[in-house]
C-alpha positions as CSV (number, residue, x, y, z in Angstrom):
1,M,-15.9,-6.1,-2.1
2,R,-14.2,-7.9,0.8
3,N,-15.2,-7.8,4.2
4,Y,-12.3,-7.1,7.2
5,T,-12.9,-8.9,10.3
6,P,-12.2,-6.3,13.6
7,V,-8.9,-9.1,13.8
8,G,-7.8,-8.7,10.7
9,L,-7.9,-5.1,10.9
10,L,-6.2,-5.3,14.4
11,L,-3.6,-7.1,12.9
12,V,-2.8,-4.8,9.7
13,A,-2.7,-1.9,12.0
14,F,-0.2,-3.9,14.3
15,L,2.0,-4.8,11.2
16,I,1.8,-1.2,10.0
17,G,2.9,0.0,13.5
18,L,5.8,-2.5,13.6
19,L,7.1,-1.6,10.0
20,Y,6.8,2.1,10.6
21,G,8.0,2.3,14.3
22,C,4.8,3.7,15.6
23,G,4.9,5.2,19.0
24,S,8.7,4.2,18.7
25,R,11.2,6.5,20.5
26,T,13.8,8.0,18.5
27,P,17.4,6.1,19.5
28,P,19.7,8.7,21.3
29,V,22.1,8.1,18.6
30,V,20.1,10.2,16.3
31,T,20.0,13.0,18.3
32,D,23.4,12.8,19.5
33,P,24.9,16.4,18.8
34,S,28.8,15.5,19.8
35,L,28.1,12.6,17.1
36,A,27.0,15.2,14.3
37,R,29.9,17.6,15.9
38,N,32.6,14.5,15.4
39,L,31.1,13.3,12.3
40,L,31.2,17.0,10.9
41,E,34.9,17.7,11.8
42,A,35.8,14.0,10.6
43,V,34.5,15.2,6.8
44,Y,36.2,18.9,7.4
45,A,39.4,16.9,8.2
46,G,38.8,14.9,4.8
47,S,38.3,11.2,6.8
48,V,35.7,9.8,8.4
49,S,37.9,6.8,9.2
50,P,38.3,8.0,12.8
51,L,34.6,7.2,13.2
52,A,34.4,3.6,11.9
53,E,32.9,2.4,14.8
54,S,29.8,4.6,14.5
55,L,29.3,4.2,10.5
56,D,27.6,1.5,8.5
57,P,29.8,-0.9,6.7
58,T,28.5,-0.1,3.4
59,F,28.6,3.3,4.1
60,Q,32.1,3.6,5.1
61,R,33.2,1.6,2.1
62,G,31.4,4.4,-0.1
63,M,33.3,7.1,1.6
64,P,36.9,7.3,0.3
65,D,39.2,9.9,1.6
66,V,39.7,11.6,-1.7
67,A,35.9,12.3,-2.0
68,T,35.7,13.3,1.8
69,A,38.5,15.9,1.2
70,G,36.9,17.3,-2.0
71,T,33.7,17.5,0.2
72,A,36.0,19.6,2.9
73,A,37.7,21.7,0.7
74,L,34.2,22.5,-0.7
75,L,32.6,23.3,2.7
76,R,35.9,25.3,4.3
77,E,35.8,27.4,0.9
78,Q,32.1,28.4,0.6
79,F,31.1,28.3,4.6
80,G,34.5,28.6,6.9
81,P,35.0,26.9,10.0
82,V,32.0,25.4,11.9
83,K,30.6,27.3,15.0
84,A,27.8,25.5,16.3
85,V,25.4,22.6,15.4
86,E,21.6,22.4,16.2
87,L,19.3,19.5,15.7
88,K,16.7,20.7,13.8
89,S,14.6,17.6,12.8
90,T,14.0,14.2,13.1
91,G,12.2,11.4,11.3
92,R,11.8,8.1,9.4
93,A,13.6,8.8,5.8
94,N,12.3,5.2,4.9
95,P,11.3,2.0,6.6
96,L,14.7,1.2,7.5
97,A,16.5,4.6,8.2
98,L,16.0,7.2,10.5
99,E,16.9,10.7,9.8
100,A,18.2,13.9,11.6
101,V,18.7,17.1,9.9
102,W,21.0,19.5,11.8
103,A,21.6,23.4,11.1
104,V,25.1,24.1,11.2
105,A,26.5,27.7,11.7
106,A,29.9,28.4,9.8
107,E,31.9,31.3,9.7
108,K,31.0,32.7,6.3
109,S,27.5,31.1,6.3
110,S,25.2,28.5,7.5
111,F,23.8,25.3,5.8
112,E,22.5,21.8,6.9
113,M,23.5,18.6,7.9
114,K,21.3,15.3,7.1
115,L,22.1,12.3,8.9
116,W,20.7,8.7,8.0
117,F,20.8,5.9,10.6
118,H,20.5,2.0,9.8
119,E,20.4,0.1,12.6
120,G,22.1,2.5,15.3
121,K,25.3,3.4,12.4
122,V,25.4,6.6,10.2
123,S,24.4,5.3,6.8
124,G,24.6,8.5,4.7
125,V,25.7,12.2,5.1
126,W,24.2,15.0,2.9
127,F,24.8,18.7,2.9
128,R,22.6,21.4,1.3
129,P,23.0,25.5,1.5
130,S,19.6,26.1,2.6
131,S,16.2,24.4,2.9
132,A,15.3,25.7,-0.6
133,Q,18.2,23.7,-2.1
134,E,18.3,20.0,-2.8
135,W,20.5,17.8,-0.6
136,G,23.7,16.6,-1.9
137,P,25.3,13.2,-0.4
138,V,29.2,13.5,0.8
139,P,30.8,11.1,-1.9
140,M,29.3,12.7,-4.8
141,I,30.2,16.6,-3.7
142,G,33.5,15.2,-3.0
143,V,34.1,13.7,-6.6
144,E,32.4,16.7,-8.2
145,Y,34.7,19.2,-6.6
146,V,37.7,17.0,-7.3
147,R,36.8,16.4,-10.8
148,R,36.1,20.2,-11.2
149,N,39.3,21.6,-9.6
150,Q,41.7,19.2,-10.7
151,K,44.3,20.4,-13.0
152,P,44.9,18.4,-16.1
153,V,48.3,16.4,-16.4
154,G,51.4,18.7,-17.3
155,W,50.2,22.0,-16.1
């Protein structure tokens, strides 16, 4: 068994604190209700391009308008127009990303939206109808919706 010195243990605790942001404050962008609402409105409109400066470039490349439009159609159909957005929780998604979960009140029904942030930019968006269900990433929701609702050529 190895003996650890107090200095070694202190160094390990310091490194863990750095890695996991121990004691760090959540950046304002993570809890910004206007950013959450604007992002939700952009998804409902079918394109996140208007928010390009708030998006991680890799995430933005993975959000083609066709997938976003499919997600928008599903959200409008299932939930209706958005009435209100309220922050539910924040936390660390992983060592590199922070997350914020938002409760979304819509005309027909409520749902949840999860946003991930990396270096102050949105790096992921997920939706789910309730806390009892799994999260669906926006591009996959949209692609699946388009695939299921697309009529075969010649119809």
